[in-house]
N, C-alpha and C positions, 0 to 999 in steps of 0.2 A: 490467353488463348483466344482464338476466333470463336470456339464454341461458347464461350461465356457471354458473347454479344448476341446470341439468338434471343428473340423476344417472343413472349407468349401472348401476342396481341393479334387482333384482327382475325381470330378463328385458328391461329397457328398453333400446332401442337409442338411441345418441347422435345428435343432429341436427347437421348442420354449422352453424357460426356464422362471421360473418366475422372472428372473432378471430385474430390471426396468432400462430404459434408453437405451437399445439396440434395436433400431428399425429395424436392419438388420435382425432380426430372424422372421421367419414365423412359424405358427403351422405345425406340421407333417402332419396333415390331408390335409392342403392346398398344402404343398409340394408334397405329394405323390399323390394326386388326378390328378395333372398335369402329372404324370408318368404312369398313368393306361395304360397298354398294353405294356410297356417297360420292358426290362430285367433289374433287379436290384439285389443288394446284401443287405440283412439286417443283421445287428449286433443286437442281442437281449440279454435280461437278462435270457432267458429261458436255463436252464441247458441242457435240451435234445436237443435243436437246437440254439446253440450260434451264428451260421452263417447260413443263408438261402439264396440260390441263385436260381433265376427263374423270371417268368413273373408275373408282378403285375396284378392281376386279378381284384380287387376292393378294394375300401376304403369306409368304412361305419362310418361316424361321428355319426349316431344316436345309433349304438351299440358299437362304438369305437373298431371296428375289422378290420383286414386287411387279405385278401385272397391272396395267392401267389401260382401260379402253378409252381411246381418243375421239372416235367418231360417234356421233349420236344417231347415225343411220345404221341400217343393217346391210352387210355384216360390219362389225366393229373393227377398227384397226387397233391392235393391241401392242403396247410396248412393255417389254420385259427388261427390267434394269436392276442392278445390285442395290440392296438396302444401303450398303456403304457409301454409294454415290449420292444419296439424298442429303442435302444440306437442311432443308426445312420443307414443310408442306402446310397448306392453308386449306381448312375445311370450307368449301363454297356452299355446299347444299347437303342437308342430312337426308334428303329424299332422292330416289333414283328410280327411273322406270325399269331398271335392270332386275335381275333376280335378288331375292332377299339374301342376307348373310347366312352362312352355314348354321349358324346357331338356330335359326328358324326353319331349317330343312326338315322335310317329312318324306320318308320316315327318318326319325332322328339319327344323326350320324354320332356314333358312339366310339370310344377309344378301341384300338385293335387289341386282341388278346395275344400279345406276343408270345407268352408262353405256349399256348396252343398251336400258334404258327410254327414255333421251333420243334414242337413235338411231331407235327405233320411233316416238316422238313426232314427231321431225324428219320422217321418212318419211310419216307420216300426214298432217302438215301440207302437205308437198309435194303429195302426192296430191290433197288437197282443194284447193289452189291451182290445180293442173292442170285438175281438174274445173270449177273456177270459171271459168278462162280459156277453156274451151270453151263456156260458155254466154254468149250475146250478148243483152243486154236491149234493144238497139236495133234488132233485127230481128223479123220475124214468126216465128210457130211453123213455118210452112211452110219458111222459110229455115233455121231451126235444124234442122229434120228433114233438110234436104238436107246441111247441115254434118255432122250426126251420121253420116249414111249414107256420106259421102265419107271421114270420119276413120276409118271402120271399116276401109277398105282402103287409104287413102293418107294420109300425114302431112299434116294440114291445120290451120290456124290462122286466127284472125280478125286482119284489119287494118282497124280501124274497122268498116264494114259490108261490107267486101270479104273474100272466102275466099281464102286463099293456100294452093295445094296444092303440095306438095313444094318449096316455096321458089321456085317458078318460074312457076306458072300461077295467074293472078288471075281470079276470078269475081265479077262485079258483079251488083247486082240488075238483074233479077228472078231471077238464078241459073239461066238456062237454058243449054243446050249453046252456043248462039250468043253467050252473054255471056262465055265463056271466052277468055282472051288469054294468050299466052305472053310471058314476060319476055325480055329480051335474053340471047342465048346458049343458051337453052332448046331442047332437040331437039324437033322437030315431032311425034315420036312420043309424047312426054308429053303434049302438048296434045291429040292424038287420043284418048289413052287417058282423060284427064279428061273430055273431051266425052262419051265413050261412057258412063262411069260417071254422069255427071249426067243423061244422057238416060234412064237406066234407073231412076232414083230417082223 
């Protein structure tokens, strides 16, 4: 295989191959991550850019992309290429006038708490579902305004086109005080309170 001919000489870093039993090889991501900020030369399979020389800007294992800054002036000219297109690379200089690697960043860059992010996402979805459940597309704007006014002071939900307040008082269209009726077992005081709130909206 052509991969077995790659040499670790002249500052060249070996690239991982599927060959079994050669423990001296490391992945190109691992090797290049340690060279972020250094000046390197890349040999690629890209016909437009068979050789690229510049400062290694970043290596992203998640997207399998490498960014290299070609120009030594400001602003830099960056090339982004797939890691799979890299045949070999040579470390030309371990120093660079550019920014230091992320490992030396201040404040320190720490791993994301994915569990906390998922909890926040779930909570946001729950809030959106709750807001959506409060909007009834089958009623008029005036009815929705009455619902919104009730829900600010009393727990209110939709049951079809009927409003259910405190899981015991049902308000049917056209949602006036006289359209309120109490469910079985409901205290008369709750019905009176709901009627009073509706009459004020």
